[in-house]
N, CA, C and O atoms as a Maestro MAE file, in Angstrom:
{
 s_m_m2io_version
 :::
 2.0.0
}

f_m_ct {
 s_m_title
 :::
 protein
 m_atom[264] {
  # First column is atom index #
  i_m_mmod_type
  r_m_x_coord
  r_m_y_coord
  r_m_z_coord
  i_m_residue_number
  s_m_chain_name
  s_m_pdb_residue_name
  s_m_pdb_atom_name
  i_m_atomic_number
  :::
  1 25 1.001 -0.914 0.225 1 A "MET " " N  " 7
  2 3 0.050 -0.260 0.016 1 A "MET " " CA " 6
  3 2 0.709 1.274 -0.142 1 A "MET " " C  " 6
  4 15 1.161 1.766 0.892 1 A "MET " " O  " 8
  5 25 0.774 1.912 -1.152 2 A "LYS " " N  " 7
  6 3 1.379 3.087 -1.153 2 A "LYS " " CA " 6
  7 2 0.736 4.526 0.230 2 A "LYS " " C  " 6
  8 15 -0.461 4.649 0.489 2 A "LYS " " O  " 8
  9 25 1.710 5.308 0.818 3 A "ALA " " N  " 7
  10 3 1.200 6.143 1.764 3 A "ALA " " CA " 6
  11 2 1.128 7.304 0.904 3 A "ALA " " C  " 6
  12 15 1.904 7.648 0.013 3 A "ALA " " O  " 8
  13 25 -0.262 8.019 1.450 4 A "LYS " " N  " 7
  14 3 -0.333 9.252 0.796 4 A "LYS " " CA " 6
  15 2 0.447 10.303 1.070 4 A "LYS " " C  " 6
  16 15 1.014 10.517 2.142 4 A "LYS " " O  " 8
  17 25 0.490 11.267 -0.355 5 A "THR " " N  " 7
  18 3 1.159 12.608 0.400 5 A "THR " " CA " 6
  19 2 0.272 13.467 1.198 5 A "THR " " C  " 6
  20 15 -0.928 13.282 1.404 5 A "THR " " O  " 8
  21 25 0.997 14.411 1.613 6 A "LEU " " N  " 7
  22 3 0.317 15.340 2.607 6 A "LEU " " CA " 6
  23 2 -0.877 16.403 1.687 6 A "LEU " " C  " 6
  24 15 -1.854 17.026 2.103 6 A "LEU " " O  " 8
  25 25 -0.219 16.259 0.115 7 A "ILE " " N  " 7
  26 3 -1.386 17.341 -0.735 7 A "ILE " " CA " 6
  27 2 -2.552 16.266 -0.684 7 A "ILE " " C  " 6
  28 15 -3.645 16.798 -0.484 7 A "ILE " " O  " 8
  29 25 -2.584 15.153 -0.789 8 A "GLU " " N  " 7
  30 3 -3.660 14.050 -1.021 8 A "GLU " " CA " 6
  31 2 -4.400 14.179 0.442 8 A "GLU " " C  " 6
  32 15 -5.622 14.210 0.585 8 A "GLU " " O  " 8
  33 25 -3.425 14.247 1.505 9 A "LEU " " N  " 7
  34 3 -3.996 14.228 2.775 9 A "LEU " " CA " 6
  35 2 -5.232 15.335 3.034 9 A "LEU " " C  " 6
  36 15 -6.364 15.322 3.516 9 A "LEU " " O  " 8
  37 25 -4.160 16.468 2.312 10 A "LEU " " N  " 7
  38 3 -4.982 17.805 2.395 10 A "LEU " " CA " 6
  39 2 -6.329 17.676 1.630 10 A "LEU " " C  " 6
  40 15 -7.466 17.967 2.000 10 A "LEU " " O  " 8
  41 25 -5.939 17.228 0.616 11 A "ASP " " N  " 7
  42 3 -7.213 17.329 -0.327 11 A "ASP " " CA " 6
  43 2 -8.735 16.341 0.313 11 A "ASP " " C  " 6
  44 15 -9.871 16.548 -0.113 11 A "ASP " " O  " 8
  45 25 -8.452 15.476 1.198 12 A "SER " " N  " 7
  46 3 -9.294 14.614 1.652 12 A "SER " " CA " 6
  47 2 -10.270 15.333 2.717 12 A "SER " " C  " 6
  48 15 -11.458 15.020 2.780 12 A "SER " " O  " 8
  49 25 -9.520 16.617 3.806 13 A "ILE " " N  " 7
  50 3 -10.166 16.978 4.501 13 A "ILE " " CA " 6
  51 2 -10.912 18.435 4.533 13 A "ILE " " C  " 6
  52 15 -10.215 19.315 4.028 13 A "ILE " " O  " 8
  53 25 -11.770 18.731 4.863 14 A "ASP " " N  " 7
  54 3 -12.712 19.800 4.839 14 A "ASP " " CA " 6
  55 2 -11.872 20.989 5.007 14 A "ASP " " C  " 6
  56 15 -11.151 21.035 6.004 14 A "ASP " " O  " 8
  57 25 -11.864 22.264 3.901 15 A "THR " " N  " 7
  58 3 -10.824 22.972 4.219 15 A "THR " " CA " 6
  59 2 -12.111 24.172 3.560 15 A "THR " " C  " 6
  60 15 -11.743 25.023 2.750 15 A "THR " " O  " 8
  61 25 -13.614 24.105 4.018 16 A "SER " " N  " 7
  62 3 -13.893 24.775 3.692 16 A "SER " " CA " 6
  63 2 -14.135 26.737 4.071 16 A "SER " " C  " 6
  64 15 -14.540 27.776 3.549 16 A "SER " " O  " 8
  65 25 -13.520 26.172 5.385 17 A "TYR " " N  " 7
  66 3 -13.498 27.427 6.306 17 A "TYR " " CA " 6
  67 2 -12.266 27.978 5.757 17 A "TYR " " C  " 6
  68 15 -12.267 29.185 5.999 17 A "TYR " " O  " 8
  69 25 -11.515 27.731 5.304 18 A "LEU " " N  " 7
  70 3 -9.884 28.523 4.999 18 A "LEU " " CA " 6
  71 2 -10.182 29.269 3.324 18 A "LEU " " C  " 6
  72 15 -10.983 29.100 2.405 18 A "LEU " " O  " 8
  73 25 -9.247 29.972 3.560 19 A "THR " " N  " 7
  74 3 -9.329 31.198 2.236 19 A "THR " " CA " 6
  75 2 -8.615 30.563 1.259 19 A "THR " " C  " 6
  76 15 -7.832 29.798 1.822 19 A "THR " " O  " 8
  77 25 -8.483 30.495 -0.102 20 A "GLU " " N  " 7
  78 3 -7.809 29.755 -1.357 20 A "GLU " " CA " 6
  79 2 -6.018 30.423 -0.804 20 A "GLU " " C  " 6
  80 15 -4.911 29.895 -0.912 20 A "GLU " " O  " 8
  81 25 -6.365 31.512 -0.327 21 A "SER " " N  " 7
  82 3 -4.695 31.575 0.098 21 A "SER " " CA " 6
  83 2 -3.879 30.802 1.177 21 A "SER " " C  " 6
  84 15 -2.699 30.492 1.339 21 A "SER " " O  " 8
  85 25 -4.905 30.659 1.754 22 A "GLU " " N  " 7
  86 3 -4.454 29.637 3.267 22 A "GLU " " CA " 6
  87 2 -4.330 28.459 2.744 22 A "GLU " " C  " 6
  88 15 -3.234 28.010 3.077 22 A "GLU " " O  " 8
  89 25 -5.188 27.373 1.770 23 A "LYS " " N  " 7
  90 3 -5.388 26.317 1.288 23 A "LYS " " CA " 6
  91 2 -4.039 26.418 0.580 23 A "LYS " " C  " 6
  92 15 -3.139 25.634 0.878 23 A "LYS " " O  " 8
  93 25 -3.879 27.329 -0.320 24 A "ALA " " N  " 7
  94 3 -2.287 27.663 -1.197 24 A "ALA " " CA " 6
  95 2 -1.275 27.366 -0.235 24 A "ALA " " C  " 6
  96 15 -0.734 26.265 -0.332 24 A "ALA " " O  " 8
  97 25 -0.895 28.191 0.732 25 A "GLU " " N  " 7
  98 3 -0.119 28.049 1.823 25 A "GLU " " CA " 6
  99 2 0.105 26.618 2.270 25 A "GLU " " C  " 6
  100 15 0.956 25.883 1.768 25 A "GLU " " O  " 8
  101 25 -0.560 26.339 3.061 26 A "ALA " " N  " 7
  102 3 -0.703 24.327 3.150 26 A "ALA " " CA " 6
  103 2 -0.492 23.797 2.447 26 A "ALA " " C  " 6
  104 15 -0.215 22.622 2.689 26 A "ALA " " O  " 8
  105 25 -0.475 24.200 1.307 27 A "ILE " " N  " 7
  106 3 0.023 23.084 0.150 27 A "ILE " " CA " 6
  107 2 1.423 23.019 -0.286 27 A "ILE " " C  " 6
  108 15 2.187 22.165 -0.736 27 A "ILE " " O  " 8
  109 25 1.459 24.355 0.050 28 A "ALA " " N  " 7
  110 3 3.035 24.860 -0.263 28 A "ALA " " CA " 6
  111 2 4.163 24.270 1.113 28 A "ALA " " C  " 6
  112 15 5.298 23.794 1.082 28 A "ALA " " O  " 8
  113 25 3.543 24.470 1.849 29 A "ARG " " N  " 7
  114 3 4.544 24.119 2.811 29 A "ARG " " CA " 6
  115 2 4.589 22.581 3.191 29 A "ARG " " C  " 6
  116 15 5.549 22.176 3.847 29 A "ARG " " O  " 8
  117 25 3.432 21.580 2.744 30 A "ALA " " N  " 7
  118 3 3.086 20.355 2.586 30 A "ALA " " CA " 6
  119 2 4.288 19.860 1.599 30 A "ALA " " C  " 6
  120 15 5.064 18.928 1.812 30 A "ALA " " O  " 8
  121 25 4.249 20.580 0.651 31 A "GLN " " N  " 7
  122 3 5.859 20.216 -0.382 31 A "GLN " " CA " 6
  123 2 6.535 20.482 0.139 31 A "GLN " " C  " 6
  124 15 7.460 19.670 0.132 31 A "GLN " " O  " 8
  125 25 6.710 21.424 0.807 32 A "ALA " " N  " 7
  126 3 8.584 21.620 1.311 32 A "ALA " " CA " 6
  127 2 8.759 20.529 2.385 32 A "ALA " " C  " 6
  128 15 9.866 19.994 2.433 32 A "ALA " " O  " 8
  129 25 7.697 20.082 3.356 33 A "ALA " " N  " 7
  130 3 7.969 19.432 4.087 33 A "ALA " " CA " 6
  131 2 8.493 18.231 3.433 33 A "ALA " " C  " 6
  132 15 9.586 17.804 3.805 33 A "ALA " " O  " 8
  133 25 7.913 17.697 2.600 34 A "GLU " " N  " 7
  134 3 7.723 16.261 1.667 34 A "GLU " " CA " 6
  135 2 9.423 16.324 1.209 34 A "GLU " " C  " 6
  136 15 10.327 15.573 1.576 34 A "GLU " " O  " 8
  137 25 9.477 17.467 0.306 35 A "TYR " " N  " 7
  138 3 10.982 17.861 0.059 35 A "TYR " " CA " 6
  139 2 12.406 17.491 0.928 35 A "TYR " " C  " 6
  140 15 13.523 17.035 0.686 35 A "TYR " " O  " 8
  141 25 11.548 18.040 2.221 36 A "THR " " N  " 7
  142 3 12.569 18.233 3.301 36 A "THR " " CA " 6
  143 2 13.285 17.052 3.407 36 A "THR " " C  " 6
  144 15 14.446 16.797 3.088 36 A "THR " " O  " 8
  145 25 11.930 15.987 4.180 37 A "VAL " " N  " 7
  146 3 11.959 14.959 4.321 37 A "VAL " " CA " 6
  147 2 12.992 13.774 3.231 37 A "VAL " " C  " 6
  148 15 13.863 12.959 3.536 37 A "VAL " " O  " 8
  149 25 12.464 14.118 2.066 38 A "GLU " " N  " 7
  150 3 13.452 13.400 0.992 38 A "GLU " " CA " 6
  151 2 14.709 13.528 0.860 38 A "GLU " " C  " 6
  152 15 15.585 12.717 0.562 38 A "GLU " " O  " 8
  153 25 14.733 14.926 1.176 39 A "LEU " " N  " 7
  154 3 16.105 15.458 0.779 39 A "LEU " " CA " 6
  155 2 17.524 14.560 2.182 39 A "LEU " " C  " 6
  156 15 18.716 14.387 1.925 39 A "LEU " " O  " 8
  157 25 16.939 14.246 3.292 40 A "ILE " " N  " 7
  158 3 17.255 13.603 4.482 40 A "ILE " " CA " 6
  159 2 17.363 12.666 4.196 40 A "ILE " " C  " 6
  160 15 18.483 12.216 3.951 40 A "ILE " " O  " 8
  161 25 16.466 12.072 4.113 41 A "ALA " " N  " 7
  162 3 16.696 10.426 3.863 41 A "ALA " " CA " 6
  163 2 17.597 10.154 2.889 41 A "ALA " " C  " 6
  164 15 18.331 9.166 2.854 41 A "ALA " " O  " 8
  165 25 17.517 11.402 1.766 42 A "SER " " N  " 7
  166 3 18.350 10.585 0.468 42 A "SER " " CA " 6
  167 2 20.110 10.569 1.024 42 A "SER " " C  " 6
  168 15 21.041 9.779 0.867 42 A "SER " " O  " 8
  169 25 19.903 12.184 1.890 43 A "ALA " " N  " 7
  170 3 21.515 12.257 2.580 43 A "ALA " " CA " 6
  171 2 22.101 11.021 3.315 43 A "ALA " " C  " 6
  172 15 23.193 10.486 3.127 43 A "ALA " " O  " 8
  173 25 20.926 10.624 4.374 44 A "PHE " " N  " 7
  174 3 21.291 9.439 5.240 44 A "PHE " " CA " 6
  175 2 21.782 8.416 4.274 44 A "PHE " " C  " 6
  176 15 22.879 7.947 4.579 44 A "PHE " " O  " 8
  177 25 21.145 7.875 2.995 45 A "ALA " " N  " 7
  178 3 21.351 6.884 2.287 45 A "ALA " " CA " 6
  179 2 22.727 7.054 1.596 45 A "ALA " " C  " 6
  180 15 23.449 6.058 1.549 45 A "ALA " " O  " 8
  181 25 23.164 8.222 1.053 46 A "TRP " " N  " 7
  182 3 24.220 8.209 0.773 46 A "TRP " " CA " 6
  183 2 25.193 8.226 2.009 46 A "TRP " " C  " 6
  184 15 25.857 7.208 1.816 46 A "TRP " " O  " 8
  185 25 25.589 8.718 3.001 47 A "VAL " " N  " 7
  186 3 26.146 8.706 3.805 47 A "VAL " " CA " 6
  187 2 26.358 6.835 4.229 47 A "VAL " " C  " 6
  188 15 27.405 6.203 4.372 47 A "VAL " " O  " 8
  189 25 25.370 6.515 4.301 48 A "LYS " " N  " 7
  190 3 25.510 4.935 4.468 48 A "LYS " " CA " 6
  191 2 25.575 4.683 3.422 48 A "LYS " " C  " 6
  192 15 24.366 4.459 3.369 48 A "LYS " " O  " 8
  193 25 25.904 4.484 2.406 49 A "LYS " " N  " 7
  194 3 26.630 3.698 1.114 49 A "LYS " " CA " 6
  195 2 28.107 4.028 1.269 49 A "LYS " " C  " 6
  196 15 29.124 3.364 1.069 49 A "LYS " " O  " 8
  197 25 27.927 5.082 1.625 50 A "ALA " " N  " 7
  198 3 29.794 5.721 1.808 50 A "ALA " " CA " 6
  199 2 30.442 4.861 2.896 50 A "ALA " " C  " 6
  200 15 31.360 4.079 2.651 50 A "ALA " " O  " 8
  201 25 29.989 5.022 3.938 51 A "LEU " " N  " 7
  202 3 30.436 4.192 4.574 51 A "LEU " " CA " 6
  203 2 30.293 2.761 5.024 51 A "LEU " " C  " 6
  204 15 30.971 2.227 5.902 51 A "LEU " " O  " 8
  205 25 29.395 2.243 4.365 52 A "VAL " " N  " 7
  206 3 29.187 0.519 4.120 52 A "VAL " " CA " 6
  207 2 30.522 0.452 2.910 52 A "VAL " " C  " 6
  208 15 31.459 -0.346 2.951 52 A "VAL " " O  " 8
  209 25 30.341 1.315 2.061 53 A "GLY " " N  " 7
  210 3 31.852 0.851 1.057 53 A "GLY " " CA " 6
  211 2 33.023 1.107 1.525 53 A "GLY " " C  " 6
  212 15 33.963 0.426 1.117 53 A "GLY " " O  " 8
  213 25 33.182 1.843 2.208 54 A "ASN " " N  " 7
  214 3 34.570 2.402 3.222 54 A "ASN " " CA " 6
  215 2 34.659 1.349 4.390 54 A "ASN " " C  " 6
  216 15 35.468 1.560 5.294 54 A "ASN " " O  " 8
  217 25 34.012 0.432 4.409 55 A "ARG " " N  " 7
  218 3 34.230 -0.445 5.460 55 A "ARG " " CA " 6
  219 2 35.186 -1.373 5.921 55 A "ARG " " C  " 6
  220 15 35.776 -1.598 6.978 55 A "ARG " " O  " 8
  221 25 35.126 -2.080 4.188 56 A "THR " " N  " 7
  222 3 36.301 -3.043 4.038 56 A "THR " " CA " 6
  223 2 37.562 -2.032 3.687 56 A "THR " " C  " 6
  224 15 38.647 -2.612 3.636 56 A "THR " " O  " 8
  225 25 37.582 -0.861 3.482 57 A "VAL " " N  " 7
  226 3 39.048 -0.717 3.482 57 A "VAL " " CA " 6
  227 2 39.591 0.353 4.829 57 A "VAL " " C  " 6
  228 15 40.693 0.896 4.914 57 A "VAL " " O  " 8
  229 25 38.463 0.442 5.789 58 A "MET " " N  " 7
  230 3 39.280 0.466 6.568 58 A "MET " " CA " 6
  231 2 39.209 -0.624 8.177 58 A "MET " " C  " 6
  232 15 39.396 -0.413 9.375 58 A "MET " " O  " 8
  233 25 38.869 -1.695 7.412 59 A "ASN " " N  " 7
  234 3 39.143 -2.880 8.252 59 A "ASN " " CA " 6
  235 2 40.180 -3.105 8.378 59 A "ASN " " C  " 6
  236 15 40.616 -3.041 7.229 59 A "ASN " " O  " 8
  237 25 41.096 -3.387 9.113 60 A "THR " " N  " 7
  238 3 42.405 -3.598 9.159 60 A "THR " " CA " 6
  239 2 42.645 -4.765 9.432 60 A "THR " " C  " 6
  240 15 43.867 -4.911 9.466 60 A "THR " " O  " 8
  241 25 42.010 -5.872 9.692 61 A "ALA " " N  " 7
  242 3 42.130 -7.448 9.663 61 A "ALA " " CA " 6
  243 2 42.200 -7.869 8.231 61 A "ALA " " C  " 6
  244 15 42.654 -8.986 7.986 61 A "ALA " " O  " 8
  245 25 41.744 -6.986 7.127 62 A "ASN " " N  " 7
  246 3 41.615 -7.566 6.124 62 A "ASN " " CA " 6
  247 2 42.924 -6.823 5.629 62 A "ASN " " C  " 6
  248 15 42.860 -7.094 4.430 62 A "ASN " " O  " 8
  249 25 43.775 -6.257 5.741 63 A "HIS " " N  " 7
  250 3 44.967 -6.108 5.171 63 A "HIS " " CA " 6
  251 2 46.618 -6.622 5.517 63 A "HIS " " C  " 6
  252 15 47.169 -6.462 6.606 63 A "HIS " " O  " 8
  253 25 47.079 -7.105 4.613 64 A "SER " " N  " 7
  254 3 48.303 -8.214 4.736 64 A "SER " " CA " 6
  255 2 49.587 -7.330 5.108 64 A "SER " " C  " 6
  256 15 49.610 -6.421 4.278 64 A "SER " " O  " 8
  257 25 50.443 -7.224 5.809 65 A "HIS " " N  " 7
  258 3 51.640 -6.731 6.260 65 A "HIS " " CA " 6
  259 2 52.586 -7.632 5.441 65 A "HIS " " C  " 6
  260 15 52.421 -8.829 5.204 65 A "HIS " " O  " 8
  261 25 53.720 -6.755 5.008 66 A "ALA " " N  " 7
  262 3 54.978 -7.147 4.580 66 A "ALA " " CA " 6
  263 2 55.822 -7.233 5.410 66 A "ALA " " C  " 6
  264 15 56.962 -7.576 5.099 66 A "ALA " " O  " 8
  :::
 }
 m_bond[263] {
  # First column is bond index #
  i_m_from
  i_m_to
  i_m_order
  :::
  1 1 2 1
  2 2 3 1
  3 3 4 2
  4 3 5 1
  5 5 6 1
  6 6 7 1
  7 7 8 2
  8 7 9 1
  9 9 10 1
  10 10 11 1
  11 11 12 2
  12 11 13 1
  13 13 14 1
  14 14 15 1
  15 15 16 2
  16 15 17 1
  17 17 18 1
  18 18 19 1
  19 19 20 2
  20 19 21 1
  21 21 22 1
  22 22 23 1
  23 23 24 2
  24 23 25 1
  25 25 26 1
  26 26 27 1
  27 27 28 2
  28 27 29 1
  29 29 30 1
  30 30 31 1
  31 31 32 2
  32 31 33 1
  33 33 34 1
  34 34 35 1
  35 35 36 2
  36 35 37 1
  37 37 38 1
  38 38 39 1
  39 39 40 2
  40 39 41 1
  41 41 42 1
  42 42 43 1
  43 43 44 2
  44 43 45 1
  45 45 46 1
  46 46 47 1
  47 47 48 2
  48 47 49 1
  49 49 50 1
  50 50 51 1
  51 51 52 2
  52 51 53 1
  53 53 54 1
  54 54 55 1
  55 55 56 2
  56 55 57 1
  57 57 58 1
  58 58 59 1
  59 59 60 2
  60 59 61 1
  61 61 62 1
  62 62 63 1
  63 63 64 2
  64 63 65 1
  65 65 66 1
  66 66 67 1
  67 67 68 2
  68 67 69 1
  69 69 70 1
  70 70 71 1
  71 71 72 2
  72 71 73 1
  73 73 74 1
  74 74 75 1
  75 75 76 2
  76 75 77 1
  77 77 78 1
  78 78 79 1
  79 79 80 2
  80 79 81 1
  81 81 82 1
  82 82 83 1
  83 83 84 2
  84 83 85 1
  85 85 86 1
  86 86 87 1
  87 87 88 2
  88 87 89 1
  89 89 90 1
  90 90 91 1
  91 91 92 2
  92 91 93 1
  93 93 94 1
  94 94 95 1
  95 95 96 2
  96 95 97 1
  97 97 98 1
  98 98 99 1
  99 99 100 2
  100 99 101 1
  101 101 102 1
  102 102 103 1
  103 103 104 2
  104 103 105 1
  105 105 106 1
  106 106 107 1
  107 107 108 2
  108 107 109 1
  109 109 110 1
  110 110 111 1
  111 111 112 2
  112 111 113 1
  113 113 114 1
  114 114 115 1
  115 115 116 2
  116 115 117 1
  117 117 118 1
  118 118 119 1
  119 119 120 2
  120 119 121 1
  121 121 122 1
  122 122 123 1
  123 123 124 2
  124 123 125 1
  125 125 126 1
  126 126 127 1
  127 127 128 2
  128 127 129 1
  129 129 130 1
  130 130 131 1
  131 131 132 2
  132 131 133 1
  133 133 134 1
  134 134 135 1
  135 135 136 2
  136 135 137 1
  137 137 138 1
  138 138 139 1
  139 139 140 2
  140 139 141 1
  141 141 142 1
  142 142 143 1
  143 143 144 2
  144 143 145 1
  145 145 146 1
  146 146 147 1
  147 147 148 2
  148 147 149 1
  149 149 150 1
  150 150 151 1
  151 151 152 2
  152 151 153 1
  153 153 154 1
  154 154 155 1
  155 155 156 2
  156 155 157 1
  157 157 158 1
  158 158 159 1
  159 159 160 2
  160 159 161 1
  161 161 162 1
  162 162 163 1
  163 163 164 2
  164 163 165 1
  165 165 166 1
  166 166 167 1
  167 167 168 2
  168 167 169 1
  169 169 170 1
  170 170 171 1
  171 171 172 2
  172 171 173 1
  173 173 174 1
  174 174 175 1
  175 175 176 2
  176 175 177 1
  177 177 178 1
  178 178 179 1
  179 179 180 2
  180 179 181 1
  181 181 182 1
  182 182 183 1
  183 183 184 2
  184 183 185 1
  185 185 186 1
  186 186 187 1
  187 187 188 2
  188 187 189 1
  189 189 190 1
  190 190 191 1
  191 191 192 2
  192 191 193 1
  193 193 194 1
  194 194 195 1
  195 195 196 2
  196 195 197 1
  197 197 198 1
  198 198 199 1
  199 199 200 2
  200 199 201 1
  201 201 202 1
  202 202 203 1
  203 203 204 2
  204 203 205 1
  205 205 206 1
  206 206 207 1
  207 207 208 2
  208 207 209 1
  209 209 210 1
  210 210 211 1
  211 211 212 2
  212 211 213 1
  213 213 214 1
  214 214 215 1
  215 215 216 2
  216 215 217 1
  217 217 218 1
  218 218 219 1
  219 219 220 2
  220 219 221 1
  221 221 222 1
  222 222 223 1
  223 223 224 2
  224 223 225 1
  225 225 226 1
  226 226 227 1
  227 227 228 2
  228 227 229 1
  229 229 230 1
  230 230 231 1
  231 231 232 2
  232 231 233 1
  233 233 234 1
  234 234 235 1
  235 235 236 2
  236 235 237 1
  237 237 238 1
  238 238 239 1
  239 239 240 2
  240 239 241 1
  241 241 242 1
  242 242 243 1
  243 243 244 2
  244 243 245 1
  245 245 246 1
  246 246 247 1
  247 247 248 2
  248 247 249 1
  249 249 250 1
  250 250 251 1
  251 251 252 2
  252 251 253 1
  253 253 254 1
  254 254 255 1
  255 255 256 2
  256 255 257 1
  257 257 258 1
  258 258 259 1
  259 259 260 2
  260 259 261 1
  261 261 262 1
  262 262 263 1
  263 263 264 2
  :::
 }
}
């Protein structure tokens, strides 16, 4: 099951009491929040990949000494 985006969740609630500018602001904030979360998740994935890739290089047990 795919998780709904914040914009889809905002569309499913009653926003009749909000003005159009307030709705637009809520959507913009939701998009910014989703982008920030994706950016942070991507950064963590990159760091994890970089560290796991270097783990064998840093492991001294695998190095042979002359």
